[in-house]
C-alpha positions, 0 to 999 in steps of 0.5 A: 557719732557714737552708738547711743547704746554704748553710752550706757556701757562701762569700760571693758563691758561687752554687750550681749543683747539689746531688747525693746518692747514689741507692740505685737507681743502686747496685742497677743497678750490682750487677745489672750486675755480677751479670749480667756475672758470670752471663754469664761463668760460664754457659759454665763451668756448661754445660761442667760439665753439672751443674745444681748448678753454678748454685748457685755464682752466689749465692755469687759475689753474696755474694763481690761484696757482702762480700769485694769490699766493694761493700756497704761502698762504698755505706755509705761513700758514702750519707752524702756530698753534693756541692755544685757552685758557680760556684767549687768542687766541695765534698764534704760528709760529712753524718755529720761536716759539718766534714769538707769536701773542696773542689776549686776548679773552676779546678784540675780536671785530669781527669774519669774516669768508670766507666760510670754509677755513679762519677766521679773528679774529679782536681785538678792536685795529684792530689787526688781527689773521688770522686762515686759513685751519683749520678743523672744523672752524665753531666749532672754531668760535662758541667756540670763540663766546662763550668765547668772550660772557663769557668774556664780 
């Protein structure tokens, strides 16, 4: 049986990396957001002076997860897989393997990162491939930068 990743490669294309989202990275992001919110809220809670003011913090966590839809963001990104080849960046939805998004390495215009959890790969035609919750995102960004410079 053939490796399912090779089904997405074009003839003669060399695979450089396969990237999957990590729940651990998602949890680190959530802990960061909740901690930053708690630090921002602490002076307000101390000013109020009522210990019950701290009850608001779990409500903020729920708002973050469900109103701002961060849990939904994890659910949308969980089935995705990104393949980096010597020619292209390919985004594969494992729920719908025929729904491919590709961006040739030579057409990458910008790489925009959000801390350690998200990287936007922007093409010359303004198409965007959003890579989220991938371990070693800094290494992936460096690899994309090297590949883009080599293709130029």
